[in-house]
C-alpha positions in Angstrom: -12.7 -15.4 -36.7 -10.8 -15.6 -33.4 -12.2 -14.6 -30.0 -10.5 -14.2 -26.7 -10.8 -12.4 -23.4 -8.2 -10.3 -21.6 -8.0 -8.3 -18.3 -6.5 -4.8 -18.3 -6.6 -2.1 -15.6 -9.2 -4.2 -13.6 -11.6 -4.6 -16.5 -12.4 -7.6 -18.6 -12.6 -7.2 -22.4 -13.7 -9.6 -25.2 -11.8 -9.3 -28.5 -13.1 -10.6 -31.8 -10.8 -10.6 -34.7 -12.7 -11.1 -37.8 -9.6 -11.1 -40.1 -7.8 -8.5 -42.2 -10.7 -7.7 -44.5 -13.2 -7.1 -41.8 -11.5 -5.9 -38.6 -11.4 -6.2 -34.9 -14.2 -5.5 -32.4 -13.6 -5.1 -28.6 -16.5 -5.3 -26.2 -16.8 -4.7 -22.4 -20.0 -5.8 -20.5 -21.7 -6.5 -23.8 -21.1 -3.0 -25.3 -18.7 -2.3 -28.2 -15.9 0.0 -26.9 -13.5 -0.2 -29.9 -13.5 -1.2 -33.5 -10.6 -1.0 -35.9 -8.2 -3.2 -37.7 -4.4 -4.0 -37.9 -2.4 -2.5 -40.7 1.0 -4.2 -40.5 2.6 -3.0 -37.3 -0.2 -0.4 -36.8 -3.6 -0.5 -35.1 -6.1 1.7 -36.8 -9.1 3.0 -34.9 -12.5 3.3 -36.6 -14.4 4.0 -33.4 -13.5 4.1 -29.7 -14.8 5.2 -26.3 -11.7 4.0 -24.5 -9.4 6.5 -22.7 -5.7 6.6 -23.6 -4.6 4.2 -20.8 -7.0 1.5 -22.0 -6.1 2.1 -25.7 -2.4 1.4 -24.6 -3.4 -1.9 -22.9 -5.4 -2.9 -26.0 -2.4 -2.2 -28.3 -0.2 -4.3 -26.1 -2.6 -7.2 -26.1 -3.2 -7.2 -29.9 0.6 -6.9 -30.4 1.2 -9.9 -28.1 -1.5 -11.9 -29.9 -0.3 -11.1 -33.3 3.3 -12.0 -32.4 2.3 -15.3 -30.7 0.1 -16.3 -33.7 2.7 -15.3 -36.3 0.1 -13.0 -37.9 0.3 -12.5 -41.6 1.3 -9.0 -42.8 -1.5 -6.7 -44.1 -0.1 -7.1 -47.6 -1.6 -10.6 -47.5 -5.0 -9.2 -47.1 -5.3 -8.4 -50.8 -6.9 -5.5 -52.6 -9.9 -5.5 -50.3 -7.9 -4.5 -47.2 -9.0 -1.4 -45.5 -6.9 1.8 -45.5 -6.5 4.4 -42.7 -8.9 7.3 -43.0 -7.0 9.9 -41.1 -3.5 10.0 -39.7 -4.7 10.7 -36.2 -6.6 7.4 -36.2 -3.4 5.5 -36.5 -2.1 4.0 -33.3 1.5 2.7 -33.7 1.8 -0.6 -32.0 5.5 0.1 -31.6 5.1 2.9 -29.1 3.8 6.1 -30.6 1.4 8.1 -28.2 -2.2 7.0 -28.4 -4.5 9.5 -30.3 -1.8 12.2 -30.3 -3.0 15.1 -28.2 -6.6 13.8 -27.8 -6.2 12.0 -24.5 -9.3 11.6 -22.4 
């Protein structure tokens, strides 16, 4: 488990990465605002109350952290790794639009 804070768009977030088998939780002011997991170069959303701009900032932060840590690919997660439930939930860390046409 790794925990860190980051500032984006004037707001402070706390990120807890529980690892590839459990996922990632993002909180702001003590409330969970995003849950999901990394699947290789993708960030998959389970739940979110974040608008598209904040989701973009979150993607950039998680990509930066993964690159700086030399994160292991999702294939190393084993058979218990979670799979995306719907295509619209997948947020491509390499630049695809957040949530397709579902911007808030």
